[in-house]
LOZAKE-888167 format. One line per field, with one value per residue (C-alpha): residue in three letters; chain; residue number from 0; x, y, z. Coordinates in pm, whole numbers, plus 50000, padded with zeros to 5 digits. Example, Ala and Ser with C-alpha at 12.3 -4.5 7.8 and 13.67 -1.06 7.14 Angstrom:
2
residu	(ALA;SER)
chaine	(A;A)
num	(0;1)
X	(51230;51367)
Y	(49550;49894)
Z	(50780;50714)
***
This chain:
124
residu	(UNK;UNK;UNK;UNK;UNK;UNK;UNK;UNK;UNK;UNK;UNK;UNK;UNK;UNK;UNK;UNK;UNK;UNK;UNK;UNK;UNK;UNK;UNK;UNK;UNK;UNK;UNK;UNK;UNK;UNK;UNK;UNK;UNK;UNK;UNK;UNK;UNK;UNK;UNK;UNK;UNK;UNK;UNK;UNK;UNK;UNK;UNK;UNK;UNK;UNK;UNK;UNK;UNK;UNK;UNK;UNK;UNK;UNK;UNK;UNK;UNK;UNK;UNK;UNK;UNK;UNK;UNK;UNK;UNK;UNK;UNK;UNK;UNK;UNK;UNK;UNK;UNK;UNK;UNK;UNK;UNK;UNK;UNK;UNK;UNK;UNK;UNK;UNK;UNK;UNK;UNK;UNK;UNK;UNK;UNK;UNK;UNK;UNK;UNK;UNK;UNK;UNK;UNK;UNK;UNK;UNK;UNK;UNK;UNK;UNK;UNK;UNK;UNK;UNK;UNK;UNK;UNK;UNK;UNK;UNK;UNK;UNK;UNK;UNK)
chaine	(A;A;A;A;A;A;A;A;A;A;A;A;A;A;A;A;A;A;A;A;A;A;A;A;A;A;A;A;A;A;A;A;A;A;A;A;A;A;A;A;A;A;A;A;A;A;A;A;A;A;A;A;A;A;A;A;A;A;A;A;A;A;A;A;A;A;A;A;A;A;A;A;A;A;A;A;A;A;A;A;A;A;A;A;A;A;A;A;A;A;A;A;A;A;A;A;A;A;A;A;A;A;A;A;A;A;A;A;A;A;A;A;A;A;A;A;A;A;A;A;A;A;A;A)
num	(0;1;2;3;4;5;6;7;8;9;10;11;12;13;14;15;16;17;18;19;20;21;22;23;24;25;26;27;28;29;30;31;32;33;34;35;36;37;38;39;40;41;42;43;44;45;46;47;48;49;50;51;52;53;54;55;56;57;58;59;60;61;62;63;64;65;66;67;68;69;70;71;72;73;74;75;76;77;78;79;80;81;82;83;84;85;86;87;88;89;90;91;92;93;94;95;96;97;98;99;100;101;102;103;104;105;106;107;108;109;110;111;112;113;114;115;116;117;118;119;120;121;122;123)
X	(01391;01322;01491;01236;01181;01124;00805;00658;00799;00747;00958;01224;01246;01251;01540;01742;01697;01824;02119;02196;02172;02396;02651;03019;02950;03243;03206;03271;03003;02650;02555;02794;02629;02270;02404;02524;02188;01988;02220;02164;01794;01782;01997;01767;01459;01620;01728;01361;01181;01429;01642;01936;01944;02274;02437;02410;02728;02822;02781;02992;03266;03273;03289;03579;03746;03691;03783;04116;04202;04190;04099;03888;04202;04275;03977;04118;04285;03947;03697;03918;03977;03902;03600;03485;03532;03336;03063;03031;03040;02796;02551;02569;02701;02652;02928;03037;03097;03467;03466;03293;03546;03824;03676;03604;03977;04152;03953;03785;03435;03201;03056;02719;02716;02847;02585;02293;02088;02100;01943;02119;02069;01869;02008;01930)
Y	(76082;75743;75660;75592;75645;76010;76030;76391;76731;76739;76418;76571;76879;76685;76469;76793;76899;76591;76604;76968;76818;76533;76729;76697;76365;76119;75891;75579;75666;75567;75929;75930;75620;75781;76088;75890;75705;76039;76188;75889;75907;76289;76242;75982;76212;76505;76300;76172;76494;76785;76644;76884;76883;76837;77182;77326;77215;77585;77669;77375;77473;77827;77717;77487;77779;78005;77729;77650;77998;77936;78158;78103;78071;77758;77587;77610;77271;77113;77315;77448;77793;78130;78173;77809;77867;78202;78014;77741;77968;78224;77921;77978;77628;77308;77086;76804;76456;76501;76818;76646;76367;76612;76827;76516;76399;76725;76917;76638;76766;76472;76368;76309;76680;76774;76569;76739;76916;77297;77606;77769;78124;78137;78306;78668)
Z	(69201;69050;68725;68458;68095;67999;67815;67873;67866;68255;68278;68068;68287;68603;68461;68358;68742;68856;68619;68758;69116;69037;68821;68931;69096;69107;68801;69014;69268;69277;69220;68910;68772;68825;68647;68356;68315;68346;68079;67855;67898;67831;67518;67381;67440;67293;66976;66942;67015;66934;66664;66528;66143;65991;65895;65556;65341;65257;65617;65738;65493;65622;65978;65897;65728;66042;66297;66121;66043;65665;65379;65071;64877;65083;64927;64574;64587;64691;64475;64186;64072;64271;64063;64136;64515;64487;64299;64572;64868;64703;64640;64262;64199;64385;64501;64293;64412;64336;64546;64820;64821;64820;65112;65323;65268;65294;65558;65726;65671;65671;65330;65515;65577;65222;65033;65195;64952;64989;64809;64538;64423;64118;63808;63759)
***
């Protein structure tokens, strides 16, 4: 297959097939270099045509807790009291700028993710 820009879904599928065929090639070989080019082309096409939105801030916090084996209590230094943690995780209160800064510094969650708007539960 010739290397050319991916402009259509058919081009995209053909590039994926070529990646499958070349998978496992030695990176320093001509096949490895061709694989690298195809991966770059596919990534550019996917970013333009199938972008993945950033995760919801609450989901990102919950994922970080789960991935690091932390509990909700471990969020208290970043969010405040146990009640405040509950309000944030139950979407009854939005994150403040100070909370976002503490979560970024303490848990390494990107501020870019944490500042995303998200839906809060409306008051009963």
